[in-house]
Each structure stands twice: as structure tokens, then as C-alpha cells.
N, C-alpha and C positions, 0 to 999 in steps of 0.2 A: 692192627699192624699196618705199616705203610706198604704201598704197592711195591716199592723197591725191595723191602725186606722179604716180602712174600715171593717176589720174582727170583731174587738171589738164592733164597732158601731152596727153591726148586731147580736151581742151576740153569736158569733160562736167561738168554740175552733179551734185550728190549726187542730186537727184531724177531726172535722166536716167539715171544709173547704176542707181538703184533700179528704174526701169522696165525697163531693159535686162537686168538680172540677176535680178530677182524677189526681191531682198533688200530688206527694209524700209529706208526712209529713216532711221529711228531707229537701226537696226543699223549702217548705213554711217557715220552721224554719230558713234556711240560708238566704232567702230573707229578713225576718224580722230582722235578726241579722246584716247582712252585707250590705243590699241594693241590688237592682237588678243587677247592674253591677258587683259587687264583687261576688255575688252568681252565676253568669253565668246562669241565670234562663232559657233562651231560649224563643223566641217569642211565640212558641206554648203553653208553660206553662202560659205565661202572658195572652194569649187569654182565656185559660181555667179558670184562676182565675177571669178575668174580667167578663166572662159570669156567673160564679157561684155567683159573687157579684153584678151582674146586673149594671155594670159601664162600661164606655168606656175604652178600653185598654190605651188610652192616659192618663187617670187619674193615672194609675199605673206607666206609663213611666215618668210622671212628677216628681216623687220622685227621680229618678236617676240622 
């Protein structure tokens, strides 16, 4: 699933996810707009997002 789908499913704003994950709001916005590869998100950010959303990193990587 995409990051945005997971975030919305949990009723989180981008800002809330940023605070929970420690990933910048700008990075989250870029991932949602352009996808993981084009946003050049970095594996460490993907891990932080996955932990914050309580999903396996693989779920986020599947979108790319």
C-alpha cells in the first residue's frame, strides 16, 4: 500500500506522521506526491515511517 493510503487509514495528517516518525514533513509530502524512488526517501526514513505506521517496511517498498 502507498504511504498516503496507510496514513489516511490511520486518520493521521502528514504533520502528525512527521512527528510520530521523525521524518520531515517535506519528505513525507514528496513520497506521497512522487513515490519512493523519485522522492529519494532513503531506507532509514522508510524504516521510521514503517515503525510509526506499525507495518513492515516491505509494505512501503511494494508501492515503488
